C-alpha positions in Angstrom: 17.3 -5.7 25.5 14.6 -5.1 22.8 11.6 -3.2 24.1 7.9 -4.9 23.3 5.9 -3.2 20.9 4.0 -0.5 22.8 0.7 1.4 21.5 1.0 5.0 21.5 -2.2 6.6 19.8 -4.5 6.3 17.1 -6.0 8.8 14.7 -9.2 8.8 12.9 -12.7 9.7 14.3 -14.1 7.3 16.8 -17.5 7.4 18.1 -17.2 7.8 21.8 -19.9 5.8 24.1 -22.7 7.9 25.2 -22.3 10.7 22.6 -25.1 9.6 19.8 -28.5 11.3 20.6 -31.8 9.4 19.8 -34.5 10.8 17.4 -34.6 11.9 13.9 -31.4 11.3 12.3 -29.1 14.2 11.2 -27.9 14.5 7.7 -24.3 13.5 8.7 -25.1 10.6 10.9 -22.6 8.0 10.3 -22.1 4.2 10.7 -18.9 2.3 11.1 -18.5 -0.9 9.1 -22.0 -2.3 9.8 -22.3 -6.0 9.7 -25.3 -7.8 11.2 -28.8 -6.7 10.9 -32.4 -8.0 11.5 -35.8 -7.0 12.1 -37.5 -7.5 15.2 -41.3 -8.3 16.0 -42.2 -4.5 15.7 -40.5 -4.2 12.0 -37.7 -2.1 13.8 -34.2 -2.9 12.4 -31.3 -3.9 14.8 -28.1 -3.1 13.5 -24.5 -4.3 14.7 -22.4 -1.2 14.3 -19.6 -3.0 14.3 -16.6 -0.6 13.9 -18.2 1.5 17.0 -18.7 -1.5 19.2 -22.5 -0.8 19.8 -26.2 -2.1 18.7 -28.5 0.4 17.3 -32.1 0.0 16.5 -33.7 2.0 14.2 -37.4 2.8 13.2 -38.4 0.5 10.1 -38.1 3.5 7.6 -34.9 4.2 8.7 -35.4 7.9 9.7 -35.0 7.5 13.6 -32.7 5.9 16.0 -34.7 4.5 18.8 -32.1 2.7 21.0 -28.2 2.7 21.3 -26.9 -0.6 23.2 -23.3 -0.2 24.3 -23.1 -2.8 26.9 -25.2 -5.1 29.2 -26.0 -1.9 31.2 -25.8 -0.6 34.7 -27.4 -3.6 36.3 -24.5 -5.9 35.3 -21.4 -3.6 35.9 -19.2 -6.7 35.9 -20.0 -7.4 32.2 -17.8 -5.2 29.8 -19.5 -3.1 27.2 -20.0 -4.7 23.4 -16.6 -5.1 21.4 -17.2 -6.1 17.9 -20.8 -7.2 17.6 -21.1 -9.2 14.5 -24.4 -10.8 14.1 -27.9 -10.4 15.5 -30.8 -13.2 15.5 -34.3 -13.1 17.0 -35.5 -15.6 19.4 -38.3 -17.5 17.4 -41.4 -16.9 19.7 -40.2 -14.4 22.6 -39.0 -10.5 22.3 -35.7 -11.3 22.7 -32.6 -10.7 20.4 -29.3 -12.5 20.5 -26.0 -10.8 19.5 -22.8 -12.5 18.9 -20.1 -10.3 20.6 -16.9 -11.5 19.1 -14.7 -9.3 21.2 -15.7 -10.9 24.6 -16.4 -14.5 23.1 -20.0 -14.5 24.0 -23.4 -14.0 22.9 -25.4 -11.5 24.7 -29.3 -11.6 24.7 -31.3 -8.5 24.9 -35.1 -8.3 25.6 -37.3 -5.7 24.3 -40.8 -4.4 24.1 -42.5 -1.4 22.2 -40.7 1.4 24.4 -37.4 -0.4 26.1 -34.5 -2.5 25.3 -32.7 -4.2 28.2 -30.0 -6.9 29.1 -31.4 -10.4 29.6 -28.5 -12.8 30.0 -25.2 -14.0 27.9 -23.6 -17.2 27.5 -20.8 -18.8 25.7 -18.0 -18.6 28.3 -17.6 -22.3 28.2 -17.9 -24.9 31.2 -16.9 -28.5 32.0 -18.7 -29.8 28.8 -17.2 -27.3 26.2 -14.5 -24.8 25.6 -15.6 -21.1 25.7 -16.3 -19.4 22.5 -13.6 -18.1 20.8 -14.9 -15.7 18.3 -18.4 -16.0 17.4 -20.0 -14.6 14.3 -22.9 -15.9 12.4 -25.7 -17.0 14.6 -29.3 -18.7 13.5 -32.0 -20.4 15.4 -33.7 -23.7 13.9 -36.7 -25.9 14.6 -35.4 -29.4 14.4 -37.4 -32.6 14.4 -38.2 -33.0 17.9 -39.9 -29.7 17.5 -37.5 -28.0 19.8 -35.6 -24.7 18.7 -32.0 -24.4 19.0 -29.4 -21.8 18.4 -26.4 -22.6 16.0 -23.2 -20.3 16.1 -20.3 -20.1 13.8 -17.1 -20.0 16.2 -15.0 -18.4 13.2 -11.4 -18.7 14.4 -11.7 -21.5 17.1 -9.1 -24.0 16.8 -7.1 -26.3 19.1 -3.3 -27.0 19.5 -3.5 -29.9 17.1 -6.5 -29.3 15.0 -6.8 -26.1 13.1 -10.7 -26.8 12.3 -13.1 -24.2 13.1 -16.2 -25.2 14.5 -20.4 -24.6 14.9 -21.7 -24.8 18.1 -25.4 -25.7 19.2 -27.0 -24.4 22.4 -30.5 -24.1 23.7 -32.4 -21.0 23.5 -31.4 -20.3 27.1 -27.9 -20.8 26.3 -27.0 -24.3 27.5 -24.3 -26.2 25.3 -25.7 -29.3 23.5 -22.9 -30.3 20.8 -20.7 -29.0 18.2 -19.3 -30.3 14.9 -16.3 -29.1 13.2 -16.3 -31.3 10.1 -19.0 -32.9 7.8 -18.3 -36.4 6.6 -20.1 -39.0 4.4 -19.9 -41.0 1.3 -18.7 -38.1 -0.7 -15.9 -35.8 -0.2 -15.6 -34.5 3.2 -15.6 -30.7 4.4 -13.6 -29.1 7.4 -14.8 -25.7 8.6 -12.1 -23.2 8.1 -13.1 -19.5 9.3 -17.1 -20.0 9.1 -18.8 -16.5 9.2 -22.5 -16.7 8.0 -25.1 -19.2 9.3 -28.6 -19.2 8.3 -31.6 -22.2 8.6 -34.8 -22.9 6.6 -38.0 -24.1 8.0 -37.3 -27.9 7.2 -34.5 -28.1 9.6 -31.6 -27.4 7.4 -28.6 -25.1 8.2 -26.9 -23.1 5.5 -23.3 -22.2 6.5 -20.8 -19.8 4.8 -17.4 -22.0 5.2 -15.4 -18.6 4.3 -11.9 -20.4 4.3 -12.8 -22.7 1.7 -15.2 -20.5 -0.3 -18.4 -22.6 -0.1 -21.8 -22.5 1.3 -22.7 -26.0 3.0 -26.1 -27.5 3.3 -26.4 -29.4 6.5 -29.5 -31.1 7.9 -29.9 -31.0 11.7 -31.3 -34.4 11.2 -27.9 -35.8 10.8 -26.2 -37.2 13.7 -22.8 -35.6 15.0 -19.9 -38.1 16.1 -16.8 -37.2 17.3 -17.5 -33.5 16.2 -18.2 -34.6 12.6 -21.6 -34.6 11.1 -22.6 -37.8 9.3 -23.8 -36.9 6.0 -25.9 -39.9 4.3 -25.5 -38.6 0.9 -23.0 -38.0 -1.5 -22.8 -34.1 -1.2 -23.7 -31.2 1.4 -22.7 -28.8 -1.0 -25.3 -25.9 -1.7 -22.6 -24.3 -3.7 -18.9 -24.0 -4.2 -17.5 -20.8 -5.9 -13.8 -21.7 -6.4 -10.5 -20.8 -4.7 -10.6 -17.2 -2.8 -9.1 -14.6 -4.8 -7.2 -12.7 -2.2 -8.1 -10.8 0.8 -8.3 -7.7 -0.8 -10.9 -9.0 -3.2 -14.6 -8.3 -2.1 -16.0 -11.5 -3.8 -15.1 -13.6 -0.7 -17.7 -15.8 1.0 -19.0 -14.2 4.1 -22.5 -14.6 4.4 -25.5 -16.7 3.6 -29.2 -15.8 4.5 -32.4 -17.7 4.3 -35.7 -15.9 3.8 -38.8 -18.2 2.9 -38.0 -20.3 0.4 -35.0 -18.2 -1.2 -31.3 -18.3 -0.2 -29.4 -15.0 -0.5 -25.7 -15.4 -0.9 -24.2 -11.7 -0.9 -20.9 -10.8 -2.4 -19.4 -13.8 -4.0 -20.3 -12.2 -7.3 -18.6 -8.8 -6.5 -21.2 -6.3 -5.5 -24.1 -8.2 -6.2 -26.4 -10.8 -4.4 -26.9 -14.0 -5.9 -30.4 -15.9 -4.8 -30.8 -19.7 -5.1 -33.7 -21.8 -4.2 -33.5 -24.5 -1.4 -32.0 -27.0 -3.4 -29.1 -25.1 -4.8 -30.4 -24.0 -8.2 -29.5 -20.4 -9.0 -32.7 -18.2 -9.3 -31.5 -14.6 -10.2 -28.6 -12.3 -9.5 -29.2 -8.9 -8.0 -26.7 -6.7 -9.7 -27.6 -3.3 -8.3 -29.9 -0.5 -7.5 -32.2 1.8 -9.3 -32.5 4.9 -7.1 -35.3 6.4 -5.6 -34.7 10.2 -4.6 -34.9 9.3 -1.2 -32.3 11.9 -0.1 -31.0 15.4 -0.8 -28.0 15.8 -3.1 -24.8 15.3 -1.3 -22.4 18.5 -0.8 -19.8 18.6 -3.3 -16.3 19.5 -2.5 -14.2 17.6 -5.1 -14.7 15.7 -8.1 -14.9 12.1 -6.5 -18.0 13.6 -4.5 -20.0 13.7 -7.9 -19.1 10.4 -8.8 -19.4 8.9 -5.3 -22.9 10.4 -4.8 -24.2 8.8 -7.9 -23.0 5.6 -7.6 -24.0 5.1 -4.0 -27.3 4.9 -5.5 -27.0 2.5 -8.2 -24.5 -0.2 -7.1 -24.2 -2.7 -3.9 -20.8 -2.3 -2.5 -20.0 -5.2 -0.9 -23.1 -6.4 0.3 -22.8 -8.7 3.4 -26.4 -9.5 5.3 -29.9 -9.4 4.0 -32.9 -9.8 6.2 -36.7 -9.0 5.5 -38.5 -6.2 5.9 -42.4 -6.5 6.7 -43.4 -5.5 3.3 -43.3 -8.1 0.6 -40.0 -8.3 -1.4 -38.6 -5.7 0.8 -35.2 -6.3 2.4 -32.6 -4.7 4.5 -28.9 -5.1 3.3 -25.8 -4.1 5.2 -22.6 -2.8 3.4 -19.5 -2.7 5.9 -17.3 -1.3 3.2 -19.6 1.7 2.3 -20.7 1.8 6.3 -24.2 2.0 5.4 -27.6 -0.1 5.7 -29.9 0.1 2.7 -33.5 -1.0 2.4 -34.3 -2.2 -1.1 -37.2 -3.8 -3.1 -35.8 -7.1 -5.0 -38.8 -8.3 -7.2 -39.8 -12.0 -7.3 -38.7 -12.6 -10.7 -36.1 -15.0 -12.5 -33.1 -14.0 -14.3 -30.8 -11.0 -13.7 -32.8 -8.1 -11.9 -32.2 -4.7 -10.1 -33.0 -3.9 -6.8 -34.7 -0.7 -6.0 -33.6 1.6 -3.2 -36.2 2.7 -0.9 -34.2 4.1 2.3 -30.8 4.2 3.6 -29.0 5.1 6.8 -25.0 5.8 7.0 -23.8 9.1 5.8 -20.5 9.0 3.8 -17.7 8.7 6.4 -15.9 12.0 5.3 -15.8 15.5 7.0 -14.5 17.6 4.1 -17.1 20.4 5.1 -16.5 19.9 8.8 -13.9 21.5 10.9 -12.2 18.7 13.1 -8.7 17.8 14.1 -9.1 14.2 13.0 -10.9 12.7 10.0 -13.8 9.9 9.4 -12.0 7.3 7.3 -13.8 4.6 5.5 -11.9 1.5 4.2 -8.3 2.8 5.4 -5.9 0.7 3.2 -2.3 2.6 3.4 -0.2 4.8 5.2 3.2 6.3 4.0 5.6 8.5 5.7 7.7 11.2 3.5 11.1 12.4 4.9 11.7 15.9 3.9 15.4 15.7 4.9 16.1 12.8 2.6 18.0 13.6 -0.4 19.4 10.9 -2.8 22.8 12.2 -4.1 23.4 12.2 -7.6 24.2 9.1 -9.6 26.1 8.9 -12.9 23.9 7.6 -15.9 25.7 4.5 -16.8 24.8 3.7 -20.6 21.4 3.7 -21.9 19.8 5.3 -25.4 20.4 8.6 -26.8 17.2 9.7 -25.5 17.9 8.6 -21.9 21.1 10.6 -22.0 19.2 13.7 -23.6 16.8 13.6 -20.6 19.4 13.3 -18.0 21.4 16.4 -19.7 18.2 18.4 -20.0 17.1 17.6 -16.3 20.8 18.5 -15.2 20.3 22.0 -16.8 17.0 22.3 -15.3 18.0 21.4 -11.9 20.7 23.9 -11.6 18.2 26.7 -12.7 15.5 25.3 -10.1 18.2 25.1 -7.3 19.3 28.8 -7.7 15.4 29.7 -7.7 14.6 27.8 -4.6 17.7 29.0 -3.0 16.7 32.9 -3.5 13.1 32.6 -3.2 13.1 30.3 0.1 10.4 28.1 -1.5 10.4 24.3 0.0 7.8 22.0 -1.6 8.2 19.7 1.5 7.7 22.1 4.1 3.8 21.9 3.9 3.9 18.1 4.5 6.8 18.1 7.0 7.0 14.7 8.8 3.4 14.1 8.0 1.8 11.1 6.7 -0.1 10.3 3.6 -3.2 8.2 4.0 -5.2 6.0 1.5 -8.8 6.6 2.3 -10.0 3.9 -0.1 -13.8 4.2 0.8 -13.8 8.2 0.5 -11.5 7.8 -2.8 -9.3 10.6 -1.7 -5.7 10.8 0.0 -5.5 12.5 3.4 -2.6 14.1 5.2 -1.8 13.9 8.9 1.0 15.7 11.0 2.5 12.7 12.8 5.1 15.1 14.3 2.4 16.7 16.7 0.8 15.5 20.0 -1.8 14.7 19.5 -1.9 14.0 15.6 -4.3 16.2 13.6 -5.1 16.3 10.1 -3.6 19.2 7.7 -4.7 20.3 4.8 -5.0 17.7 2.0 -2.0 17.6 -0.2 -3.6 15.8 -3.2 -4.5 18.0 -6.0 -3.8 15.3 -8.8 -6.7 13.1 -10.1 -7.4 10.2 -7.4 -9.0 7.2 -9.0 -11.4 5.0 -7.1 -9.8 1.8 -6.4 -6.5 3.0 -5.2 -4.8 0.7 -2.5 -1.4 0.6 -1.8 1.8 3.2 -2.3 5.6 3.7 -1.9 7.8 6.5 -2.3 10.6 7.1 -4.8 13.7 9.5 -3.8 15.3 9.8 -7.3 19.0 10.0 -7.8 18.7 12.1 -11.0 15.1 13.9 -11.3 13.3 12.3 -14.4 12.3 14.8 -17.2 9.3 16.6 -16.2 9.7 16.6 -12.6 8.7 20.2 -11.5 10.7 20.1 -8.1 14.0 18.3 -8.2 14.9 16.6 -5.0 11.6 15.8 -4.0 10.1 12.2 -4.2 7.7 10.7 -6.2 4.8 8.7 -5.1 3.5 5.4 -7.0 -0.2 4.4 -6.1 -1.5 0.9 -7.2 -5.1 0.7 -8.5 -6.7 -2.7 -7.7 -9.7 -2.2 -9.9 -7.9 -0.5 -12.9 -5.2 -2.5 -12.7 -2.7 0.6 -13.3 -0.4 2.5 -11.3 -0.5 6.1 -11.0 2.4 8.4 -10.2 2.4 11.9 -8.2 5.1 14.5 -7.9 5.3 17.5 -5.4 4.2 20.9 -6.9 6.4 24.1 -5.8 3.3 24.8 -3.3 3.7 21.7 -1.7 0.7 19.8 -3.3 0.8 16.3 -4.8 0.1 16.6 -8.6 0.1 13.9 -11.3 3.4 13.1 -12.7 3.1 11.5 -16.3 0.5 8.9 -17.2 -0.5 5.7 -15.2 1.4 2.5 -16.3 0.1 -1.1 -16.9 -3.0 -2.4 -18.1 -5.3 -5.0 -17.1 -5.1 -8.7 -18.5 -4.3 -12.2 -17.5 -0.8 -13.6 -18.2 0.6 -11.2 -20.4 3.6 -9.1 -20.2 3.1 -5.7 -18.9 -0.4 -6.6 -17.6 -1.8 -6.5 -14.2 -4.8 -8.1 -12.5 -5.5 -6.7 -8.8 -2.3 -5.2 -8.1 -1.9 -4.8 -4.4 1.5 -4.0 -2.6 4.4 -1.8 -4.4 8.0 -1.2 -3.9 10.6 0.8 -5.5 14.2 0.5 -4.9 16.9 3.3 -4.9 17.5 2.3 -8.8 14.0 3.4 -9.7 13.1 -0.3 -10.2 9.6 -1.0 -9.4 8.1 -4.2 -7.8 4.3 -5.0 -7.9 2.3 -7.6 -6.2 0.2 -8.9 -9.2 -2.1 -10.7 -7.2 -4.5 -12.3 -9.2 -1.7 -13.3 -11.9 0.3 -15.1 -9.0 3.5 -13.2 -9.7 5.6 -10.0 -9.0 5.7 -7.8 -11.9 9.1 -5.6 -12.4 9.1 -2.3 -14.1 11.7 0.4 -14.4 11.4 4.3 -14.5 13.6 6.0 -17.1 15.3 9.4 -17.2 12.6 10.4 -19.4 9.8 9.5 -16.7 8.7 7.0 -19.0 8.0 3.3 -16.9 8.8 0.5 -19.1 8.0 -3.3 -18.1 11.0 -5.4 -17.4 9.9 -8.8 -16.2 7.5 -11.0 -14.3 8.8 -13.7 -11.8 7.1 -16.0 -9.1 8.5 -18.1 -6.4 10.6 -20.9 -8.1 7.9 -20.4 -11.0 5.2 -21.6 -8.6 1.8 -20.7 -10.0 0.2 -20.9 -6.6 2.3 -17.7 -5.7 0.1 -15.5 -3.9 1.8 -12.2 -3.6 0.3 -9.6 -1.4 2.9 -6.9 -0.3 6.6 -6.3 -1.0 9.3 -4.6 1.2 13.0 -3.9 0.0 15.9 -3.9 2.3 19.0 -2.2 2.2 20.8 -5.0 0.0 17.8 -4.7 -2.8 16.5 -8.0 -1.7 12.7 -8.2 -2.2 10.5 -9.6 0.9 7.0 -10.7 -0.1 4.1 -11.6 1.8 3.0 -14.8 0.0 -0.5 -14.6 1.5 -2.3 -17.9 1.0 1.0 -19.8 1.5 1.2 -18.2 4.8 4.9 -17.2 4.6 7.3 -14.5 3.3 9.4 -15.1 0.0 12.8 -13.6 -0.4 14.2 -12.6 -3.8 17.2 -10.9 -5.1 16.8 -7.8 -7.1 16.5 -9.6 -10.4 13.7 -11.8 -9.2 15.8 -14.8 -8.3 14.1 -16.8 -5.3 16.6 -16.9 -2.3 15.0 -18.4 0.9 11.3 -18.5 2.5 10.5 -18.1 6.2 7.2 -19.0 8.2 4.5 -21.6 7.9 0.7 -22.1 8.3 -0.4 -21.8 11.8 -2.2 -20.0 14.5 -0.1 -17.6 16.7 -1.8 -18.0 20.0 1.7 -16.6 21.9 3.3 -14.3 19.5 6.6 -15.0 21.2 6.5 -18.7 20.8 4.5 -19.0 17.7 6.2 -16.3 15.8 7.1 -18.3 12.8 3.4 -19.2 12.3 1.2 -17.1 9.7 -2.3 -17.1 8.8 -2.7 -14.8 5.5 0.1 -12.3 6.2 -1.0 -9.1 4.4 1.7 -6.7 4.6 5.5 -6.1 5.2 7.8 -3.2 5.7 11.3 -2.4 6.6 12.9 0.0 8.9 16.5 -0.1 8.8 17.4 -3.7 9.4 14.1 -4.5 11.0 11.2 -6.3 9.3 7.8 -5.8 10.3 4.8 -8.0 9.2 1.2 -7.8 9.6 -0.1 -11.3 10.2 -3.8 -10.6 9.4 -5.7 -13.4 10.3 -3.4 -13.8 13.7 -3.9 -10.2 14.2 -0.4 -9.8 15.4 2.4 -7.4 14.5 5.9 -9.1 14.5 9.4 -7.6 14.4 12.3 -9.3 13.1 15.9 -8.5 12.6 17.0 -9.0 9.1 20.1 -11.4 8.6 21.9 -12.7 5.6 19.8 -15.7 5.0 16.9 -15.7 7.4 15.1 -13.8 10.0 15.7 -13.4 14.0 12.5 -12.5 16.0 12.6 -9.8 18.3 9.1 -9.0 19.5 5.7 -8.8 18.8 2.0 -8.0 19.8 -1.4 -9.5 19.5 -3.7 -6.7 18.6 -7.3 -8.3 18.4 -10.1 -8.1 20.8 -9.1 -4.7 22.1 -11.0 -1.3 21.7 -9.5 0.7 18.8 -8.7 3.4 21.0 -6.6 0.8 23.2 -4.6 -0.7 20.1 -7.2 -2.9 19.1 -7.1 -3.8 15.2 -9.7 -5.8 13.2 -8.2 -5.7 9.7 -5.1 -4.3 9.4 -3.6 -3.7 5.8 -0.8 -1.9 4.3 1.6 -1.1 7.2 4.5 1.5 7.4 7.2 1.9 9.7 10.0 4.4 10.4 12.1 5.6 13.1 10.9 3.5 15.5 7.2 3.9 14.6 4.9 1.7 13.2 1.5 2.8 11.4 -1.1 0.2 11.0 -4.2 1.4 9.0 -7.4 -0.7 9.7 -9.9 -0.9 6.8 -12.8 -1.4 9.3 -12.3 0.2 12.5 -11.3 3.1 10.2 -8.4 4.2 12.3 -4.7 4.3 12.2 -3.0 2.8 15.0 0.8 4.0 15.8 3.0 1.7 18.0 6.6 2.2 19.0 9.2 -0.4 18.9 12.9 -1.1 19.3 15.4 0.0 21.9 13.8 3.0 23.9 16.9 5.2 23.7 17.3 4.6 20.0 13.9 5.4 19.4 13.9 8.7 21.5 17.3 9.6 19.5 15.7 8.7 16.3 12.5 10.9 16.9 14.9 13.8 18.3 16.8 13.8 14.9 
């Protein structure tokens, strides 16, 4: 009998409830993936510190923390503390702030005055007239033609058994259900809601809805009637703007938010790391490209080369801006940046054409702790985990054919390996002793790689192994154990690490030094380009087989890019291939089984594609669908983001479904074994929000979360087998 997936532990620093002091902010105060922001009637800023599952209230100048709201409070002990609060919205007249609490499928309303904040009421639990909120995200209030104010809420992942459309739900200000819609119809093309996130309104009674799944902003009048959950638009189009097909979940320019302030519509992020500003008619007014810094903080401490770059860039560019709200001063705004775990206060002059923003203040220190002694680490945008097996040694393999240069390189490395083995035997030096059975972790938001001892209990951070040049944008990685050491490898018998860089469109290689640190090996390969051989565009997952054949998910080129490492250490391009030459193939991650077959997440086609090692299409598994019961709906996928293999088991990170699935690999198919839903749990209880490149080994599954900023560890497989593997 196969054991279900079981949560074991997590590593990465988490803010515990009740641990944050009020008052003037310390220099190392951090946020964790903040999303929603809004000022209240006193000009104070309310922030959804989403990764820490709490609401924070700051002074208008962002210098002091005034309130920490972690739940409804002692007066309502039956109501659980907040879990993934996403957006806040003020009552139009009263001192009341609404907060969408996604993890609990509700909206919590908090009253406040100049000195205190208190829980007032909650709604969204459902009733005779409507189904409970599933995943409330964006929220806005709007005054309609009858002079009454209403609340509209984007229920992002809501669906029914036979209908995958999401919904927008209308309530009174007291939380009583009024109506809902899931589609917009009319004389022109219809629009179906799919994963709507942001919503805003103007003074004319119009809604502006960020329909994330279809990469568009819809403008909808509240005057239009709703019939059978469909808004009846009287005109040809309800489109404010459409931005084209989404370009991958790893690409930051996905439509997530829309904000209306006065007569301007702010759309953060669909132009990467910028804010587009429209008028109410949908005409582009300006693009805010970045920041001109005011020196409002001291120089950040410098402990690595990346710190120098990071300290400069945090002041001169937006980093994935998400939500915009107005401050009290003219042309001054607050902007949340979840990927940088910060909130900034900026001045955006009212001009036409492209312009820069001026930084006035910020809150949220860089989530890193190189100068603080801890047993764990503050991650920021964790993307990948990789384990190293210090006992694995690939047996020598005879070189067949090859050029005279390859033969010379092989002969040279054999001579060097004989000398090195003698030296290592007599000196007792083991380059892999330092890392042991640890894990390498790409901390993309901090532009570094960190090492954890995953053999200890509890896991703890080790001295970082990286001594090579780590490039911002590094995303995914794989390990290669060469049969014959390539020319230039200092420590034969140790593995090489390959790392894709999403921004630079290259792949870097690292080797172990005699002292056990990772240093650069050779030069990065690949170059940025669309369509050409040897070019990459937004490379994501990578896998290397025992022959040194390298496969890269070349995501924005819609193909797999195949390369080969030579005995000289030089990497050459071999070929590109797609699933049956399909131009809509959208690879995100790759894993290789014992037969050198490739298992590829075809993300936007919601399935797995299987190829042989030469790139010939073999078979496919899975189809589009919500996974409401993982043991029933295991064949259904929604944007599968990552895949890994441990022996004859294959694990899938089914991203939108927030499910981890385990399959047994067969000759021409997969057999489902077990799975687990990992959404709507606190991260220290195994909860996952945005998992990325997973890794599995010896009965353990490591799941990095890019927004909770932890790595969750799960156990799977037969209990006795898993224990025997760990003991071995």
